[in-house]
N, CA, C and O atoms as a Tripos MOL2 file, in Angstrom:
@<TRIPOS>MOLECULE
protein
  268   267    67     0     0
PROTEIN
NO_CHARGES

@<TRIPOS>ATOM
      1 N         127.9100  134.5360  116.6240 N.3       1 MET1
      2 CA        128.6400  135.5320  117.3540 C.3       1 MET1
      3 C         127.6660  136.3410  118.2120 C.2       1 MET1
      4 O         126.5110  136.5510  117.8430 O.2       1 MET1
      5 N         128.1570  136.7830  119.3500 N.am      2 GLN2
      6 CA        127.3130  137.5240  120.2790 C.3       2 GLN2
      7 C         127.9830  138.8430  120.6560 C.2       2 GLN2
      8 O         129.1970  138.9080  120.8520 O.2       2 GLN2
      9 N         127.1800  139.8730  120.7530 N.am      3 VAL3
     10 CA        127.6580  141.2060  121.1050 C.3       3 VAL3
     11 C         127.1660  141.5330  122.5060 C.2       3 VAL3
     12 O         125.9980  141.3030  122.8200 O.2       3 VAL3
     13 N         128.0480  142.0710  123.3590 N.am      4 HIS4
     14 CA        127.6550  142.4740  124.7110 C.3       4 HIS4
     15 C         128.4010  143.7460  125.0970 C.2       4 HIS4
     16 O         129.2070  144.2570  124.3200 O.2       4 HIS4
     17 N         128.1350  144.2540  126.2910 N.am      5 VAL5
     18 CA        128.7500  145.5000  126.7670 C.3       5 VAL5
     19 C         129.6490  145.1840  127.9570 C.2       5 VAL5
     20 O         129.2230  144.5390  128.9150 O.2       5 VAL5
     21 N         130.8880  145.6430  127.8860 N.am      6 GLU6
     22 CA        131.8140  145.5550  129.0200 C.3       6 GLU6
     23 C         131.8220  146.9080  129.7180 C.2       6 GLU6
     24 O         131.7310  147.9490  129.0680 O.2       6 GLU6
     25 N         131.9300  146.8890  131.0340 N.am      7 ALA7
     26 CA        131.9040  148.1560  131.7740 C.3       7 ALA7
     27 C         133.0190  148.1950  132.8060 C.2       7 ALA7
     28 O         133.2450  147.2270  133.5330 O.2       7 ALA7
     29 N         133.7140  149.3260  132.8580 N.am      8 THR8
     30 CA        134.6310  149.6230  133.9530 C.3       8 THR8
     31 C         133.9210  150.6620  134.8150 C.2       8 THR8
     32 O         132.7490  150.9600  134.5840 O.2       8 THR8
     33 N         134.6020  151.2000  135.7800 N.am      9 GLU9
     34 CA        133.9480  152.1740  136.6600 C.3       9 GLU9
     35 C         133.4350  153.3900  135.9090 C.2       9 GLU9
     36 O         132.3520  153.8910  136.2090 O.2       9 GLU9
     37 N         134.2000  153.8700  134.9350 N.am     10 LEU10
     38 CA        133.8270  155.1090  134.2530 C.3      10 LEU10
     39 C         133.4810  154.9310  132.7790 C.2      10 LEU10
     40 O         132.8290  155.8050  132.2080 O.2      10 LEU10
     41 N         133.8840  153.8550  132.1500 N.am     11 ARG11
     42 CA        133.6830  153.6920  130.7110 C.3      11 ARG11
     43 C         132.9680  152.3910  130.3900 C.2      11 ARG11
     44 O         133.1010  151.3920  131.0970 O.2      11 ARG11
     45 N         132.2070  152.4310  129.3030 N.am     12 LYS12
     46 CA        131.4990  151.2530  128.8190 C.3      12 LYS12
     47 C         131.8880  151.0600  127.3620 C.2      12 LYS12
     48 O         132.2100  152.0250  126.6690 O.2      12 LYS12
     49 N         131.8600  149.7900  126.8840 N.am     13 ARG13
     50 CA        132.2640  149.5020  125.5150 C.3      13 ARG13
     51 C         131.5270  148.2640  125.0350 C.2      13 ARG13
     52 O         131.4110  147.2760  125.7590 O.2      13 ARG13
     53 N         131.0280  148.3270  123.7990 N.am     14 ALA14
     54 CA        130.4230  147.1570  123.1680 C.3      14 ALA14
     55 C         131.5380  146.2650  122.6360 C.2      14 ALA14
     56 O         132.5080  146.7520  122.0550 O.2      14 ALA14
     57 N         131.3930  144.9470  122.8380 N.am     15 VAL15
     58 CA        132.3980  143.9720  122.4190 C.3      15 VAL15
     59 C         131.6860  142.7870  121.7870 C.2      15 VAL15
     60 O         130.6210  142.3710  122.2430 O.2      15 VAL15
     61 N         132.2900  142.2460  120.7280 N.am     16 CYS16
     62 CA        131.6960  141.0920  120.0470 C.3      16 CYS16
     63 C         132.6650  139.9160  120.0870 C.2      16 CYS16
     64 O         133.8770  140.1020  120.1960 O.2      16 CYS16
     65 N         132.1230  138.7090  119.9970 N.am     17 ASP17
     66 CA        132.9470  137.5050  119.9660 C.3      17 ASP17
     67 C         133.8280  137.4340  118.7260 C.2      17 ASP17
     68 O         134.8270  136.7150  118.7240 O.2      17 ASP17
     69 N         133.4730  138.1710  117.6650 N.am     18 CYS18
     70 CA        134.2600  138.1510  116.4260 C.3      18 CYS18
     71 C         135.5410  138.9680  116.5580 C.2      18 CYS18
     72 O         136.3800  138.9470  115.6570 O.2      18 CYS18
     73 N         135.7070  139.6920  117.6740 N.am     19 GLY19
     74 CA        136.8970  140.5010  117.8970 C.3      19 GLY19
     75 C         136.6530  141.9910  117.7660 C.2      19 GLY19
     76 O         137.5300  142.7920  118.0880 O.2      19 GLY19
     77 N         135.4720  142.3760  117.2970 N.am     20 TRP20
     78 CA        135.1350  143.7960  117.1600 C.3      20 TRP20
     79 C         134.9780  144.4150  118.5420 C.2      20 TRP20
     80 O         134.3930  143.8100  119.4400 O.2      20 TRP20
     81 N         135.5020  145.6170  118.7030 N.am     21 ARG21
     82 CA        135.3580  146.3730  119.9510 C.3      21 ARG21
     83 C         134.9140  147.7790  119.5840 C.2      21 ARG21
     84 O         135.5440  148.4440  118.7620 O.2      21 ARG21
     85 N         133.8370  148.2220  120.1920 N.am     22 GLY22
     86 CA        133.3320  149.5580  119.9330 C.3      22 GLY22
     87 C         134.1380  150.6170  120.6750 C.2      22 GLY22
     88 O         135.0200  150.3100  121.4770 O.2      22 GLY22
     89 N         133.8170  151.8400  120.3880 N.am     23 LYS23
     90 CA        134.4650  152.9720  121.0330 C.3      23 LYS23
     91 C         134.0880  153.0190  122.5140 C.2      23 LYS23
     92 O         132.9550  152.6960  122.8710 O.2      23 LYS23
     93 N         135.0240  153.4190  123.3790 N.am     24 ARG24
     94 CA        134.7040  153.5490  124.8050 C.3      24 ARG24
     95 C         133.7610  154.7270  124.9980 C.2      24 ARG24
     96 O         133.9760  155.8020  124.4390 O.2      24 ARG24
     97 N         132.7130  154.5170  125.7930 N.am     25 ARG25
     98 CA        131.6730  155.5310  125.9790 C.3      25 ARG25
     99 C         131.4970  155.8500  127.4500 C.2      25 ARG25
    100 O         131.7760  155.0200  128.3150 O.2      25 ARG25
    101 N         131.0310  157.0620  127.7280 N.am     26 TRP26
    102 CA        130.7090  157.4470  129.1010 C.3      26 TRP26
    103 C         129.3790  156.8510  129.5300 C.2      26 TRP26
    104 O         129.2210  156.4690  130.6900 O.2      26 TRP26
    105 N         128.4170  156.7640  128.6150 N.am     27 LEU27
    106 CA        127.0720  156.3020  128.9470 C.3      27 LEU27
    107 C         126.8430  154.8760  128.4650 C.2      27 LEU27
    108 O         127.1770  154.5390  127.3290 O.2      27 LEU27
    109 N         126.2740  154.0380  129.3270 N.am     28 ARG28
    110 CA        125.9920  152.6500  128.9860 C.3      28 ARG28
    111 C         125.0390  152.5560  127.8020 C.2      28 ARG28
    112 O         125.2040  151.6960  126.9370 O.2      28 ARG28
    113 N         124.0440  153.4370  127.7580 N.am     29 GLY29
    114 CA        123.0530  153.3930  126.6840 C.3      29 GLY29
    115 C         123.6640  153.5790  125.3110 C.2      29 GLY29
    116 O         123.2160  152.9620  124.3450 O.2      29 GLY29
    117 N         124.6810  154.4180  125.2110 N.am     30 VAL30
    118 CA        125.3470  154.6380  123.9280 C.3      30 VAL30
    119 C         126.1300  153.3900  123.5240 C.2      30 VAL30
    120 O         126.1650  153.0380  122.3450 O.2      30 VAL30
    121 N         126.7570  152.7210  124.4880 N.am     31 ALA31
    122 CA        127.4650  151.4700  124.1970 C.3      31 ALA31
    123 C         126.4850  150.3860  123.7480 C.2      31 ALA31
    124 O         126.8100  149.5770  122.8790 O.2      31 ALA31
    125 N         125.2990  150.3660  124.3320 N.am     32 VAL32
    126 CA        124.2740  149.3980  123.9280 C.3      32 VAL32
    127 C         123.8390  149.6740  122.4880 C.2      32 VAL32
    128 O         123.6400  148.7390  121.7120 O.2      32 VAL32
    129 N         123.6920  150.9410  122.1290 N.am     33 VAL33
    130 CA        123.3450  151.2940  120.7430 C.3      33 VAL33
    131 C         124.4520  150.8210  119.8030 C.2      33 VAL33
    132 O         124.1600  150.2710  118.7410 O.2      33 VAL33
    133 N         125.7200  151.0270  120.1770 N.am     34 ASP34
    134 CA        126.8330  150.5360  119.3600 C.3      34 ASP34
    135 C         126.7430  149.0280  119.1640 C.2      34 ASP34
    136 O         126.9630  148.5240  118.0620 O.2      34 ASP34
    137 N         126.4180  148.3070  120.2400 N.am     35 ALA35
    138 CA        126.2990  146.8470  120.1600 C.3      35 ALA35
    139 C         125.1840  146.4390  119.2030 C.2      35 ALA35
    140 O         125.3610  145.5230  118.3990 O.2      35 ALA35
    141 N         124.0450  147.1080  119.2840 N.am     36 HIS36
    142 CA        122.9250  146.7610  118.4060 C.3      36 HIS36
    143 C         123.2110  147.1400  116.9510 C.2      36 HIS36
    144 O         122.8060  146.4190  116.0390 O.2      36 HIS36
    145 N         123.8980  148.2510  116.7230 N.am     37 LEU37
    146 CA        124.2730  148.6150  115.3560 C.3      37 LEU37
    147 C         125.2180  147.5830  114.7530 C.2      37 LEU37
    148 O         125.0530  147.1890  113.5980 O.2      37 LEU37
    149 N         126.2100  147.1430  115.5300 N.am     38 HIS38
    150 CA        127.1350  146.1190  115.0390 C.3      38 HIS38
    151 C         126.3830  144.8190  114.7540 C.2      38 HIS38
    152 O         126.6230  144.1640  113.7400 O.2      38 HIS38
    153 N         125.4770  144.4570  115.6520 N.am     39 ALA39
    154 CA        124.7000  143.2250  115.4480 C.3      39 ALA39
    155 C         123.8560  143.3090  114.1820 C.2      39 ALA39
    156 O         123.7600  142.3340  113.4360 O.2      39 ALA39
    157 N         123.2450  144.4640  113.9320 N.am     40 ALA40
    158 CA        122.4120  144.6250  112.7420 C.3      40 ALA40
    159 C         123.2390  144.5920  111.4600 C.2      40 ALA40
    160 O         122.7990  144.0390  110.4520 O.2      40 ALA40
    161 N         124.4260  145.1780  111.4940 N.am     41 GLU41
    162 CA        125.2740  145.2310  110.3050 C.3      41 GLU41
    163 C         125.9030  143.8900  109.9630 C.2      41 GLU41
    164 O         126.2030  143.6300  108.7970 O.2      41 GLU41
    165 N         126.1080  143.0320  110.9630 N.am     42 THR42
    166 CA        126.8500  141.7860  110.7520 C.3      42 THR42
    167 C         126.0180  140.5280  110.9670 C.2      42 THR42
    168 O         126.5400  139.4220  110.8270 O.2      42 THR42
    169 N         124.7520  140.6660  111.3020 N.am     43 SER43
    170 CA        123.8610  139.5370  111.6030 C.3      43 SER43
    171 C         124.3020  138.7620  112.8440 C.2      43 SER43
    172 O         123.9830  137.5810  112.9830 O.2      43 SER43
    173 N         125.0310  139.4150  113.7390 N.am     44 HIS44
    174 CA        125.3890  138.8000  115.0150 C.3      44 HIS44
    175 C         124.2460  139.0380  116.0050 C.2      44 HIS44
    176 O         123.3590  139.8500  115.7400 O.2      44 HIS44
    177 N         124.2620  138.3420  117.1320 N.am     45 LEU45
    178 CA        123.1770  138.4350  118.1080 C.3      45 LEU45
    179 C         123.5370  139.3520  119.2640 C.2      45 LEU45
    180 O         124.5660  139.1530  119.9090 O.2      45 LEU45
    181 N         122.7070  140.3580  119.5410 N.am     46 PRO46
    182 CA        122.9320  141.1410  120.7570 C.3      46 PRO46
    183 C         122.4910  140.3250  121.9660 C.2      46 PRO46
    184 O         121.5180  139.5760  121.8820 O.2      46 PRO46
    185 N         123.1900  140.4600  123.0840 N.am     47 LEU47
    186 CA        122.8900  139.6530  124.2650 C.3      47 LEU47
    187 C         121.9870  140.3570  125.2620 C.2      47 LEU47
    188 O         122.1070  140.1080  126.4620 O.2      47 LEU47
    189 N         121.1130  141.2030  124.8290 N.am     48 GLY48
    190 CA        120.1370  141.8110  125.7230 C.3      48 GLY48
    191 C         120.7690  142.6330  126.8170 C.2      48 GLY48
    192 O         121.4650  143.6090  126.5360 O.2      48 GLY48
    193 N         120.5410  142.2560  128.0620 N.am     49 ALA49
    194 CA        120.9360  143.0730  129.2030 C.3      49 ALA49
    195 C         122.2570  142.6500  129.8290 C.2      49 ALA49
    196 O         122.5890  143.1240  130.9150 O.2      49 ALA49
    197 N         123.0210  141.7770  129.1860 N.am     50 ARG50
    198 CA        124.2810  141.3360  129.7780 C.3      50 ARG50
    199 C         125.2870  142.4760  129.7780 C.2      50 ARG50
    200 O         125.5500  143.0920  128.7450 O.2      50 ARG50
    201 N         125.8390  142.7460  130.9430 N.am     51 VAL51
    202 CA        126.8870  143.7590  131.0890 C.3      51 VAL51
    203 C         127.9920  143.1310  131.9210 C.2      51 VAL51
    204 O         127.7540  142.6950  133.0470 O.2      51 VAL51
    205 N         129.2060  143.0820  131.3690 N.am     52 ASP52
    206 CA        130.3520  142.5570  132.1050 C.3      52 ASP52
    207 C         131.1240  143.7230  132.6830 C.2      52 ASP52
    208 O         131.5670  144.6080  131.9510 O.2      52 ASP52
    209 N         131.2850  143.7240  133.9880 N.am     53 GLU53
    210 CA        132.0790  144.7790  134.6160 C.3      53 GLU53
    211 C         133.4980  144.2740  134.7810 C.2      53 GLU53
    212 O         133.7250  143.2200  135.3750 O.2      53 GLU53
    213 N         134.4310  145.0090  134.2680 N.am     54 VAL54
    214 CA        135.8330  144.6520  134.3790 C.3      54 VAL54
    215 C         136.3730  145.3720  135.6040 C.2      54 VAL54
    216 O         136.5410  146.5910  135.5990 O.2      54 VAL54
    217 N         136.6380  144.6160  136.6390 N.am     55 ALA55
    218 CA        137.0990  145.2110  137.9020 C.3      55 ALA55
    219 C         138.6040  145.4310  137.8310 C.2      55 ALA55
    220 O         139.3740  144.4850  137.6620 O.2      55 ALA55
    221 N         139.0090  146.6740  137.9590 N.am     56 GLU56
    222 CA        140.4320  146.9840  137.9420 C.3      56 GLU56
    223 C         141.0730  146.6850  139.2950 C.2      56 GLU56
    224 O         142.2500  146.3300  139.3630 O.2      56 GLU56
    225 N         140.3050  146.8280  140.3630 N.am     57 HIS57
    226 CA        140.8100  146.5910  141.7070 C.3      57 HIS57
    227 C         139.8700  145.6150  142.4040 C.2      57 HIS57
    228 O         139.1180  146.0070  143.2970 O.2      57 HIS57
    229 N         139.9070  144.3400  142.0000 N.am     58 GLN58
    230 CA        138.9640  143.3740  142.5440 C.3      58 GLN58
    231 C         139.1430  143.1670  144.0390 C.2      58 GLN58
    232 O         138.1600  142.9400  144.7440 O.2      58 GLN58
    233 N         140.3690  143.2380  144.5420 N.am     59 SER59
    234 CA        140.5680  143.0420  145.9710 C.3      59 SER59
    235 C         139.9040  144.1690  146.7590 C.2      59 SER59
    236 O         139.3750  143.9400  147.8470 O.2      59 SER59
    237 N         139.9320  145.3940  146.2100 N.am     60 PHE60
    238 CA        139.3000  146.5230  146.8750 C.3      60 PHE60
    239 C         137.7770  146.4290  146.7950 C.2      60 PHE60
    240 O         137.0860  146.7300  147.7680 O.2      60 PHE60
    241 N         137.2590  146.0200  145.6620 N.am     61 LYS61
    242 CA        135.8200  145.9390  145.4650 C.3      61 LYS61
    243 C         135.2160  144.6790  146.0690 C.2      61 LYS61
    244 O         134.0160  144.6270  146.3410 O.2      61 LYS61
    245 N         136.0400  143.6760  146.2740 N.am     62 GLY62
    246 CA        135.4970  142.4180  146.7750 C.3      62 GLY62
    247 C         134.9250  141.5450  145.6760 C.2      62 GLY62
    248 O         134.0050  140.7660  145.9260 O.2      62 GLY62
    249 N         135.4500  141.6580  144.4670 N.am     63 GLY63
    250 CA        134.9670  140.8470  143.3580 C.3      63 GLY63
    251 C         134.2590  141.6860  142.3240 C.2      63 GLY63
    252 O         134.0780  142.8910  142.4960 O.2      63 GLY63
    253 N         133.8610  141.0380  141.2500 N.am     64 SER64
    254 CA        133.1790  141.7760  140.1800 C.3      64 SER64
    255 C         131.6850  141.8400  140.4680 C.2      64 SER64
    256 O         131.1330  140.9850  141.1600 O.2      64 SER64
    257 N         131.0450  142.8630  139.9270 N.am     65 ARG65
    258 CA        129.6100  143.0620  140.1160 C.3      65 ARG65
    259 C         128.9370  143.1300  138.7540 C.2      65 ARG65
    260 O         129.5880  143.3520  137.7330 O.2      65 ARG65
    261 N         127.6520  142.9390  138.7560 N.am     66 ARG66
    262 CA        126.8310  143.1400  137.5600 C.3      66 ARG66
    263 C         126.0920  144.4590  137.7140 C.2      66 ARG66
    264 O         125.6450  144.8030  138.8080 O.2      66 ARG66
    265 N         125.9640  145.1900  136.6280 N.am     67 LEU67
    266 CA        125.2140  146.4430  136.6540 C.3      67 LEU67
    267 C         123.7590  146.1860  136.3630 C.2      67 LEU67
    268 O         122.9600  147.1220  136.3400 O.2      67 LEU67
@<TRIPOS>BOND
     1     1     2 1
     2     2     3 1
     3     3     4 2
     4     3     5 am
     5     5     6 1
     6     6     7 1
     7     7     8 2
     8     7     9 am
     9     9    10 1
    10    10    11 1
    11    11    12 2
    12    11    13 am
    13    13    14 1
    14    14    15 1
    15    15    16 2
    16    15    17 am
    17    17    18 1
    18    18    19 1
    19    19    20 2
    20    19    21 am
    21    21    22 1
    22    22    23 1
    23    23    24 2
    24    23    25 am
    25    25    26 1
    26    26    27 1
    27    27    28 2
    28    27    29 am
    29    29    30 1
    30    30    31 1
    31    31    32 2
    32    31    33 am
    33    33    34 1
    34    34    35 1
    35    35    36 2
    36    35    37 am
    37    37    38 1
    38    38    39 1
    39    39    40 2
    40    39    41 am
    41    41    42 1
    42    42    43 1
    43    43    44 2
    44    43    45 am
    45    45    46 1
    46    46    47 1
    47    47    48 2
    48    47    49 am
    49    49    50 1
    50    50    51 1
    51    51    52 2
    52    51    53 am
    53    53    54 1
    54    54    55 1
    55    55    56 2
    56    55    57 am
    57    57    58 1
    58    58    59 1
    59    59    60 2
    60    59    61 am
    61    61    62 1
    62    62    63 1
    63    63    64 2
    64    63    65 am
    65    65    66 1
    66    66    67 1
    67    67    68 2
    68    67    69 am
    69    69    70 1
    70    70    71 1
    71    71    72 2
    72    71    73 am
    73    73    74 1
    74    74    75 1
    75    75    76 2
    76    75    77 am
    77    77    78 1
    78    78    79 1
    79    79    80 2
    80    79    81 am
    81    81    82 1
    82    82    83 1
    83    83    84 2
    84    83    85 am
    85    85    86 1
    86    86    87 1
    87    87    88 2
    88    87    89 am
    89    89    90 1
    90    90    91 1
    91    91    92 2
    92    91    93 am
    93    93    94 1
    94    94    95 1
    95    95    96 2
    96    95    97 am
    97    97    98 1
    98    98    99 1
    99    99   100 2
   100    99   101 am
   101   101   102 1
   102   102   103 1
   103   103   104 2
   104   103   105 am
   105   105   106 1
   106   106   107 1
   107   107   108 2
   108   107   109 am
   109   109   110 1
   110   110   111 1
   111   111   112 2
   112   111   113 am
   113   113   114 1
   114   114   115 1
   115   115   116 2
   116   115   117 am
   117   117   118 1
   118   118   119 1
   119   119   120 2
   120   119   121 am
   121   121   122 1
   122   122   123 1
   123   123   124 2
   124   123   125 am
   125   125   126 1
   126   126   127 1
   127   127   128 2
   128   127   129 am
   129   129   130 1
   130   130   131 1
   131   131   132 2
   132   131   133 am
   133   133   134 1
   134   134   135 1
   135   135   136 2
   136   135   137 am
   137   137   138 1
   138   138   139 1
   139   139   140 2
   140   139   141 am
   141   141   142 1
   142   142   143 1
   143   143   144 2
   144   143   145 am
   145   145   146 1
   146   146   147 1
   147   147   148 2
   148   147   149 am
   149   149   150 1
   150   150   151 1
   151   151   152 2
   152   151   153 am
   153   153   154 1
   154   154   155 1
   155   155   156 2
   156   155   157 am
   157   157   158 1
   158   158   159 1
   159   159   160 2
   160   159   161 am
   161   161   162 1
   162   162   163 1
   163   163   164 2
   164   163   165 am
   165   165   166 1
   166   166   167 1
   167   167   168 2
   168   167   169 am
   169   169   170 1
   170   170   171 1
   171   171   172 2
   172   171   173 am
   173   173   174 1
   174   174   175 1
   175   175   176 2
   176   175   177 am
   177   177   178 1
   178   178   179 1
   179   179   180 2
   180   179   181 am
   181   181   182 1
   182   182   183 1
   183   183   184 2
   184   183   185 am
   185   185   186 1
   186   186   187 1
   187   187   188 2
   188   187   189 am
   189   189   190 1
   190   190   191 1
   191   191   192 2
   192   191   193 am
   193   193   194 1
   194   194   195 1
   195   195   196 2
   196   195   197 am
   197   197   198 1
   198   198   199 1
   199   199   200 2
   200   199   201 am
   201   201   202 1
   202   202   203 1
   203   203   204 2
   204   203   205 am
   205   205   206 1
   206   206   207 1
   207   207   208 2
   208   207   209 am
   209   209   210 1
   210   210   211 1
   211   211   212 2
   212   211   213 am
   213   213   214 1
   214   214   215 1
   215   215   216 2
   216   215   217 am
   217   217   218 1
   218   218   219 1
   219   219   220 2
   220   219   221 am
   221   221   222 1
   222   222   223 1
   223   223   224 2
   224   223   225 am
   225   225   226 1
   226   226   227 1
   227   227   228 2
   228   227   229 am
   229   229   230 1
   230   230   231 1
   231   231   232 2
   232   231   233 am
   233   233   234 1
   234   234   235 1
   235   235   236 2
   236   235   237 am
   237   237   238 1
   238   238   239 1
   239   239   240 2
   240   239   241 am
   241   241   242 1
   242   242   243 1
   243   243   244 2
   244   243   245 am
   245   245   246 1
   246   246   247 1
   247   247   248 2
   248   247   249 am
   249   249   250 1
   250   250   251 1
   251   251   252 2
   252   251   253 am
   253   253   254 1
   254   254   255 1
   255   255   256 2
   256   255   257 am
   257   257   258 1
   258   258   259 1
   259   259   260 2
   260   259   261 am
   261   261   262 1
   262   262   263 1
   263   263   264 2
   264   263   265 am
   265   265   266 1
   266   266   267 1
   267   267   268 2
@<TRIPOS>SUBSTRUCTURE
     1 MET1         2 RESIDUE 1 A MET
     2 GLN2         6 RESIDUE 1 A GLN
     3 VAL3        10 RESIDUE 1 A VAL
     4 HIS4        14 RESIDUE 1 A HIS
     5 VAL5        18 RESIDUE 1 A VAL
     6 GLU6        22 RESIDUE 1 A GLU
     7 ALA7        26 RESIDUE 1 A ALA
     8 THR8        30 RESIDUE 1 A THR
     9 GLU9        34 RESIDUE 1 A GLU
    10 LEU10       38 RESIDUE 1 A LEU
    11 ARG11       42 RESIDUE 1 A ARG
    12 LYS12       46 RESIDUE 1 A LYS
    13 ARG13       50 RESIDUE 1 A ARG
    14 ALA14       54 RESIDUE 1 A ALA
    15 VAL15       58 RESIDUE 1 A VAL
    16 CYS16       62 RESIDUE 1 A CYS
    17 ASP17       66 RESIDUE 1 A ASP
    18 CYS18       70 RESIDUE 1 A CYS
    19 GLY19       74 RESIDUE 1 A GLY
    20 TRP20       78 RESIDUE 1 A TRP
    21 ARG21       82 RESIDUE 1 A ARG
    22 GLY22       86 RESIDUE 1 A GLY
    23 LYS23       90 RESIDUE 1 A LYS
    24 ARG24       94 RESIDUE 1 A ARG
    25 ARG25       98 RESIDUE 1 A ARG
    26 TRP26      102 RESIDUE 1 A TRP
    27 LEU27      106 RESIDUE 1 A LEU
    28 ARG28      110 RESIDUE 1 A ARG
    29 GLY29      114 RESIDUE 1 A GLY
    30 VAL30      118 RESIDUE 1 A VAL
    31 ALA31      122 RESIDUE 1 A ALA
    32 VAL32      126 RESIDUE 1 A VAL
    33 VAL33      130 RESIDUE 1 A VAL
    34 ASP34      134 RESIDUE 1 A ASP
    35 ALA35      138 RESIDUE 1 A ALA
    36 HIS36      142 RESIDUE 1 A HIS
    37 LEU37      146 RESIDUE 1 A LEU
    38 HIS38      150 RESIDUE 1 A HIS
    39 ALA39      154 RESIDUE 1 A ALA
    40 ALA40      158 RESIDUE 1 A ALA
    41 GLU41      162 RESIDUE 1 A GLU
    42 THR42      166 RESIDUE 1 A THR
    43 SER43      170 RESIDUE 1 A SER
    44 HIS44      174 RESIDUE 1 A HIS
    45 LEU45      178 RESIDUE 1 A LEU
    46 PRO46      182 RESIDUE 1 A PRO
    47 LEU47      186 RESIDUE 1 A LEU
    48 GLY48      190 RESIDUE 1 A GLY
    49 ALA49      194 RESIDUE 1 A ALA
    50 ARG50      198 RESIDUE 1 A ARG
    51 VAL51      202 RESIDUE 1 A VAL
    52 ASP52      206 RESIDUE 1 A ASP
    53 GLU53      210 RESIDUE 1 A GLU
    54 VAL54      214 RESIDUE 1 A VAL
    55 ALA55      218 RESIDUE 1 A ALA
    56 GLU56      222 RESIDUE 1 A GLU
    57 HIS57      226 RESIDUE 1 A HIS
    58 GLN58      230 RESIDUE 1 A GLN
    59 SER59      234 RESIDUE 1 A SER
    60 PHE60      238 RESIDUE 1 A PHE
    61 LYS61      242 RESIDUE 1 A LYS
    62 GLY62      246 RESIDUE 1 A GLY
    63 GLY63      250 RESIDUE 1 A GLY
    64 SER64      254 RESIDUE 1 A SER
    65 ARG65      258 RESIDUE 1 A ARG
    66 ARG66      262 RESIDUE 1 A ARG
    67 LEU67      266 RESIDUE 1 A LEU
């Protein structure tokens, strides 16, 4: 299982392949800490610097971006 961070324009959240979802956070760094804590508690793998941005208005933004 792998843990990563999903990001919208204003909120970030740690998410795992096992179905676990962390609390929505204002700061990316706090979501990364949540991801690493979950990985340590469950022996899952954190995915380093991967951040998935969930684009709410992809037509306006012109597609999804990486942070």
